[in-house]
C-alpha positions in Angstrom: 6.8 -10.1 2.6 4.2 -10.1 5.1 0.8 -11.8 4.6 -2.3 -9.5 4.4 -5.4 -11.2 5.3 -7.6 -9.0 7.4 -6.5 -5.6 8.8 -8.5 -3.6 11.3 -6.9 0.0 11.8 -7.6 3.9 11.7 -8.2 5.2 8.3 -7.1 8.7 7.5 -8.8 10.8 5.1 -6.4 12.2 2.4 -9.0 14.5 0.3 -6.5 15.2 -2.7 -6.6 14.2 -6.1 -3.7 13.1 -8.4 -1.2 12.6 -5.3 1.9 11.7 -7.2 4.9 9.7 -6.2 7.0 12.8 -5.4 4.5 14.0 -3.2 4.5 10.7 -1.4 8.0 10.4 -1.1 10.3 13.8 -2.4 13.1 13.1 -4.4 15.7 14.0 -1.8 15.0 10.6 -0.2 15.7 8.6 -3.3 19.4 8.0 -2.5 18.9 4.8 -0.5 18.0 1.4 -1.8 16.8 0.2 1.5 13.3 -0.3 2.0 13.6 0.9 5.7 13.7 4.3 7.3 11.6 6.2 4.3 8.7 6.5 6.6 10.1 9.8 8.1 10.0 11.0 4.6 6.4 10.1 3.6 4.5 13.2 2.4 7.4 15.3 3.8 6.5 18.3 1.8 3.2 18.3 3.4 4.0 17.0 6.8 6.6 19.5 7.8 7.1 23.3 7.4 10.2 24.8 5.7 12.0 25.0 9.2 11.4 21.2 9.8 8.7 21.5 12.2 5.5 19.5 11.6 2.7 21.0 9.9 -0.4 20.6 12.4 -2.7 21.0 9.7 -1.8 17.5 7.9 -3.8 14.8 8.6 -1.1 12.5 9.5 0.3 14.8 12.2 -3.0 15.0 14.0 -3.1 12.8 17.2 -6.1 10.6 16.1 -4.3 9.7 12.7 -0.6 9.3 13.8 -0.8 5.6 13.6 -3.1 5.3 10.5 -2.9 2.0 8.8 -5.3 2.7 6.0 -5.5 5.9 3.7 -8.7 6.9 2.1 -7.4 9.1 -0.7 -8.6 11.1 -3.7 -8.8 9.8 -7.2 -5.7 8.9 -9.5 -3.5 8.1 -6.4 0.3 7.4 -7.0 0.5 9.0 -10.5 3.9 10.6 -11.6 7.2 8.8 -11.8 7.6 5.1 -11.2 9.6 5.0 -8.1 9.2 2.0 -6.0 10.4 4.3 -3.1 6.6 5.3 -2.7 5.2 2.1 -1.3 8.3 1.5 0.6 7.9 4.6 2.4 4.0 4.1 2.7 4.7 0.6 4.4 7.8 2.0 6.4 5.3 4.4 8.1 2.8 1.7 8.7 0.3 2.2 5.9 -0.8 -1.3 4.6 -4.0 -0.3 2.6 -4.7 2.6 0.2 -8.5 3.2 -0.9 -9.0 5.4 -3.9 -11.2 5.7 -7.1 -8.2 4.9 -9.3 -4.4 4.4 -9.0 -1.4 4.9 -11.5 -0.8 1.5 -13.0 3.0 1.4 -11.9 2.2 2.6 -8.2 -0.7 -0.1 -8.3 1.3 -3.0 -9.5 4.4 -1.9 -6.9 1.8 -2.1 -3.9 1.1 -5.6 -4.6 5.0 -6.5 -4.6 5.3 -5.0 -1.4 2.6 -6.2 0.9 0.2 -3.3 0.4 -3.3 -3.6 -0.6 -4.5 -1.0 -3.1 -8.4 -1.0 -3.5 -10.5 0.5 -6.1 -14.1 1.8 -5.0 -16.8 3.8 -6.9 -16.8 7.6 -5.9 -20.0 6.9 -3.9 -18.5 4.5 -1.9 -15.2 6.6 -1.4 -17.5 9.4 -0.1 -18.8 6.8 2.5 -15.3 5.9 3.3 -14.3 9.4 3.7 -17.2 10.2 6.2 -16.0 7.1 8.4 -12.4 8.6 8.2 -13.3 11.8 9.3 -14.2 10.4 12.8 -10.7 10.8 14.1 -9.8 7.8 16.6 -13.2 6.3 16.0 -12.3 6.0 12.1 -11.7 2.2 12.4 -12.0 0.1 9.1 -11.5 -3.5 8.9 -10.2 -4.8 5.4 -11.1 -8.6 5.1 -9.1 -9.5 1.8 -10.5 -13.1 2.0 -14.0 -11.7 1.7 -13.1 -8.9 -0.5 -14.8 -6.5 2.0 -14.5 -3.3 3.9 -16.5 -2.9 7.0 -16.9 0.5 8.7 -17.5 1.6 12.3 -21.0 1.4 12.0 -21.4 -1.9 10.7 -21.8 -1.2 7.2 -19.9 -3.2 4.4 -18.5 -2.4 1.0 -17.5 -5.1 -1.2 -14.7 -4.7 -3.7 -13.3 -6.5 -6.7 -9.9 -8.1 -6.6 -7.6 -9.9 -9.2 -7.4 -13.8 -7.8 -3.7 -14.3 -8.7 -2.9 -10.7 -6.9 -5.2 -11.7 -3.9 -3.3 -15.3 -3.4 -0.1 -13.4 -3.5 -0.9 -10.8 -0.9 -2.6 -13.4 1.5 0.3 -15.8 1.3 3.2 -13.0 1.5 4.5 -13.7 -2.0 6.6 -11.4 -3.7 8.3 -12.0 -7.0 11.0 -14.0 -5.1 8.5 -15.9 -3.1 6.7 -16.8 -6.2 10.0 -18.2 -7.7 10.7 -19.9 -4.6 7.5 -21.7 -4.9 8.7 -23.6 -7.9 12.2 -24.4 -6.4 11.6 -28.2 -6.5 10.8 -28.0 -10.2 13.8 -25.6 -10.7 16.3 -27.8 -8.9 15.2 -31.0 -11.2 15.6 -29.0 -14.2 19.0 -27.9 -13.2 20.0 -31.3 -12.3 18.6 -33.0 -15.7 20.4 -30.0 -17.6 23.7 -30.7 -15.9 23.4 -34.3 -16.9 22.4 -33.7 -20.3 24.9 -31.1 -20.8 27.9 -31.2 -18.5 30.1 -28.9 -20.6 28.1 -26.1 -19.5 
């Protein structure tokens, strides 16, 4: 998993509440268990028309936001089914951070396990960030995880709370496997002792 320390990128405003995981990655894209290639299906029902052409009104299809790395979104982002394909699709598209007032619990947890930083802010702060994100190609935000701070294009800063353990995992690029491998020496020692004391196993 890639480390997340500081990210500076274009922020796209997605002013929709209750974006569920089916909106993030529709069910027809769930046939794969690969984490790559899902970016093409991200927000497919909003990004594309029925004939497969792009919807020019959708924010990520607008020239200024095509390479957005940050989403500023409405309340209750990631609700619905628990599909892990949702953060996979966001990451494959290039989104490393989602900012909202609240997230569905399972989606929130899945983000950390896949290298995406979900940030919870107050409605007042979200409104400020929507204003920043509305600036098109000038809507650049800097996310500093170490300082737990979002810096806007005008130099203003918003602080955010973060669980210390999750912060540690993101900053060090540790998913569940990575956390286990940190204990590799202890695991090996235990297995060697177990083999000596119970050779019949």
